[in-house]
N, C-alpha and C positions, 0 to 999 in steps of 0.2 A: 504494500500500500504506500502510495507516494505521500510525501509530506504536504502536498498541495490539497489533499483531501480534507485536512483540518482547517476550519475557518475560525479564527479567533474572534471572540465577542468584542464588540466595540465598547468603548468607555461610556458612551451615551446610554446604551442599553443597560449596562450594569448599574449606572446611577439611578435610572428609572426604577429598577427592581428594588434597590435599597430604599428609595424614597417611598415606594408603595408599602413596604414592610413597616417603616417608621410611622407612616400615617395610620396604619391599622393598629399598631401598638398604642399610639397616642389616643385614638378614639376609644380603645378599650379602657385606658387609664382614666380618661375623663368620665366615662360612663360609670366606672367603679367608684370614683370620688363622689359623683353626684348621688349615686345610690347610698353611699355611706353617710353623706350629709343628711339625706332625707330620713334615714332610719335612726340617726343618732339622737339620743334624748336631749331635750331642750335644757340648757344649763342656766342656772340663776346667776346673774352677774350683779356686781355692786355698782351703783351709780356714783360717779366721782364728782364731788362738789369743790374740789381744790381749785383755787383761782376765782371762786365766787364768794369770797368772804368780805365782810364789812365789820371792822373792829373785832375781828376774830370770830364772828358769828356767820354761819352759812346762811345766805339769803337768796341764792340763785335757783330756787325751786320753781318748776313749771306751774302755770296757772290751771292745773287740773285737780280733780278730787284726790288723786293719789299724791300729787305734789303738796296738797294741803296737809295730808297726813304726815308726809315726810318732813315738812317744815315744822309742824307742831312737835314732832319727836326731837328734831335738832334744837329747837328753841328751848324746850324743857331741859335738855342736856346743857345748853349754854347758860341758862339762867342758874342752874344749880352750881356750875363751876364759877360763875361770876359772884354768886352769893358767898362763896368761901374764900376765894383766892384774890379778889380784887378790892381795891379801896372803894369807899362808899360812892365817890363821884363816878368811878368807872362802872360800878354796879348799876347806878341809875342811868348811865348812858346806854348800857346794854338793854335795860328795860325800855327806855325810850326808843331804841332802834327796833325792838321786837313788837312792842305793843302799839295798838291803834291810838291815834290822838284822843286824849281824854280817858283812856282806859289804863294808862300806866300805873297810877296809884293802886287801883284795885287788883291788877295783875300782880304787882310786886307784893302786895299784902297777902294775897291768897297763896302765891307760890313761895312765899317766905324769903324773897330776895332782899327786902328792906330791913331785915333783922340785923342787929349789931353783931359784929364778930367778937369772939372771945379773945383772951390775951394770947393763947397759944395757937400755933398753926394747926389747921384741921383739914381733913379731907371731907369734902361734901360732893358726892357724885350721884348722878341719876343714870341708870342704864335702862333704856327703853327696849323691851323685848318684842312687843307686838303693837301694831297700829290698826285701827279700824275706823272707817268712815261709812255712813249710810249710802246705799245705792249700789247698783250692779256695775255701772259703767265708770270705772275709776279713771278712764282717760277723758271723761267729759270736761270740756273747757268751762271754767267758771267766769262769768262776766265781772266787770269791774264793780266793786261794791258787794259782790256775792259772798256769802258766809257758808262755811262748812263746819259742822260739829265733828270733833275728833275725840276718840277715846283711845287711850294707850295703857298697856300693861307695863309697869316699870318697877325697877328695884332701886331703892334709895339706900345709899351707903354713907356712913359718917364715922369719924373717929379722929384721934390725934395722929399727927404726922410723927414718924419715928426718924431717927438719924440714919437709918439705912444700915446700921451695924448691929446695934443692940436692941432686942425686942423684949422688954420686961413683961411682967404679968398684966399690966394695964393695956398693953398694945393689942390692937385688933379693931375690927370694924363692927359697928352695930348697923342694923338695917332692917328693911321690911319690904313687902310687896304691896303695890297699890294699883288701883285703876284711877287714872286722872282724866278728867273731861275738860277740854278746852274748845273754844270756838275761834277759828281763824278767818280773817277777811282778806279778800284779794283787793289790794289798793295800790294804784300807781305802779303796777308791774311786779309786785311782790306780796308775800303773805305777811299779815300782822295778827297778833293775838288780840281779839276784841273782848273776850270774856273767858273766865275760868271758874271752876267750882272746886271746893275742897276735895282732896283725894280720898278715896274709899279704901281702907285696908282690906286685903284679900289674903286667903291662905297661901303660904309659900308652897313651892313644889315639894312633893314627898321625896325624902331621901331613899334611894334604892337600898334595900336590905334592912331598913329601919321601920319600926312601927310609927304610926301617927302619934303625935304628942297629945292628942285629946283636945287640942284647941278648936276654936270655931271653924266650921267647914262650910260657911256660906259662900258658895261658888256662883251665886246668881249674878253678881256684878262682873263676873269674868266671861259670861256667855258670849258677848260680842267680840271681845278681844281675842278669844280662842276659837272663833268660828272660822269656817273655810274662807270667808271674805276678808279676814285680817291678813297682815303680811309683816315681814321683818323690815323695819325702816331702812331706806337706802338701797333696797334691792328691786330689780325689775325682772 
């Protein structure tokens, strides 16, 4: 057999074959990725409010019913911190920033921000666990001047600050669980607290492996903040 019987493939034909194979592989990978995205469970993400602070207080919440709940949770946390760690003038400035015009004195009194500080440094912290607002459409836009009642489940912690080295017998935090009701109003592009009620003490979570202490078990005030319509503040 002569050598002329063999016809070498041209470079153009070889490139076309490789390109076809690559295209098929890419199509398969894109299809697999899309299928994986469609079947993957929806993850809960945390809304970032960094960069939308005023005097250290988050104020950049959207004008929706969900935004109203998140704003109320952040404001309660900020008010508790201001009541313990800031001078009187700064505490009042925080109240003025958060409260609606004319509501500042009542809000400060009910939430305990106007109380005088003791001689020693103290920790005063509010941890909001759940938020609830009425209505099914949390994304509904609230018009200017509209109000939203908010209920939150929170834990209040207080105690003396230690030196971070020695913790004697008096060291530790006292605290309790409460349901707090506030009303926030959408004014000039942000939320403000227009009214607040005294917090209601509620039973703390049961400790695993321990018996109940026999204390009051009135869980009625917790029904809304533990319902399926409540959420963890700052999550979407």
